[in-house]
C-alpha positions in Angstrom: -13.7 8.5 -9.8 -10.5 8.6 -8.0 -7.1 8.5 -9.3 -4.0 6.9 -7.3 -0.3 7.3 -8.1 2.4 5.4 -6.1 5.6 6.3 -5.6 9.0 5.1 -3.5 9.9 2.2 -4.5 13.4 1.2 -6.0 16.1 -1.3 -4.7 17.2 -1.9 -1.0 19.1 -4.7 0.8 17.5 -7.4 3.0 16.8 -5.7 6.6 16.6 -2.6 5.2 13.3 -0.6 4.9 11.6 1.5 2.3 8.5 4.0 2.6 5.8 3.9 0.0 3.4 6.8 -1.1 0.6 6.7 -2.7 -1.3 10.0 -3.6 -4.9 10.2 -4.7 -6.8 12.8 -6.4 -10.8 13.2 -6.3 -12.8 15.1 -4.5 -14.1 12.1 -1.8 -10.6 10.8 -1.9 -10.5 10.8 1.8 -13.5 9.2 2.7 -12.4 6.0 1.3 -10.8 3.0 2.7 -7.1 2.6 1.4 -5.2 -0.9 1.4 -2.1 -1.7 0.0 -1.2 -5.0 -2.6 1.4 -6.7 -3.9 2.2 -9.1 -6.8 5.4 -11.1 -7.0 6.0 -13.0 -10.4 4.3 -16.0 -11.1 2.4 -15.2 -7.7 -1.8 -14.0 -7.4 -2.0 -10.5 -6.1 -1.8 -10.5 -2.5 -3.4 -8.1 0.0 -1.2 -6.5 2.2 -2.6 -3.7 4.8 -5.6 -1.6 4.9 -6.4 1.8 6.9 -10.0 2.9 7.3 -10.8 6.4 6.4 -10.3 7.7 9.5 -7.5 6.3 10.0 -8.0 4.7 12.9 -8.4 0.9 12.4 -6.1 -0.9 10.2 -6.4 -4.2 8.7 -2.7 -6.5 8.5 -1.9 -9.9 6.7 0.1 -12.2 8.8 3.0 -12.3 6.4 3.6 -8.4 7.3 2.8 -8.1 11.0 5.1 -6.1 12.6 7.2 -5.4 9.8 4.9 -3.3 7.8 2.9 0.0 8.7 0.4 2.0 7.0 -0.9 5.8 8.1 -2.5 8.3 5.9 -2.7 12.2 5.5 -6.3 13.4 4.6 -5.0 16.4 3.8 -2.3 15.8 1.5 -4.7 13.0 0.1 -1.6 10.7 0.8 -1.3 7.1 1.8 2.0 5.6 3.1 3.4 2.0 3.5 6.3 2.0 5.9 8.3 -1.4 5.4 10.9 -2.2 7.7 12.9 -5.9 7.8 12.7 -6.0 4.2 13.2 -9.5 3.1 13.7 -10.8 -0.5 10.6 -12.4 -0.4 9.0 -9.0 -0.3 10.0 -8.3 -3.9 7.1 -7.7 -5.9 5.1 -4.4 -7.5 3.2 -3.0 -4.8 -0.2 -1.4 -5.6 -2.5 1.0 -3.7 -6.4 0.6 -4.1 -9.5 2.3 -2.6 -12.8 1.0 -1.8 -15.6 2.7 -1.4 -17.6 4.0 1.7 -19.5 1.0 3.1 -18.0 -1.1 0.3 -15.0 -3.9 0.9 -14.6 -3.9 -3.1 -11.5 -2.1 -4.0 -12.9 -0.5 -7.1 -9.5 1.9 -7.8 -6.1 0.8 -8.4 -2.8 2.7 -9.0 -0.4 1.5 -11.5 1.8 0.1 -9.1 5.7 0.9 -7.8 8.3 -1.5 -8.2 10.0 -3.0 -4.8 13.2 -5.3 -5.2 15.0 -6.6 -2.1 18.0 -8.2 -2.5 19.6 -10.7 -0.5 
């Protein structure tokens, strides 16, 4: 079992930056692939970015390439989402999620953190 808690959301002006954190608890959480998703009002949940358990490989959605970056600190069981050049269309609830080893399915989810980008 893995528990995830996001933090760092808030209100930011267009062009600004935010860094989200996702604290994971659970004995094997550092062995999980970690991802970030978002869901805007009236829209489906969208995959953004993921990082392997080693931190070597990452996967990005086209919508965030060049603007968002993911990193992890396994010693702290924390994953970060650095968001730069934010746009009003980035406004959404942001969720982190964990996929067990050798699985592409995200079985564990945080409660989400709101990000609002004003124009």
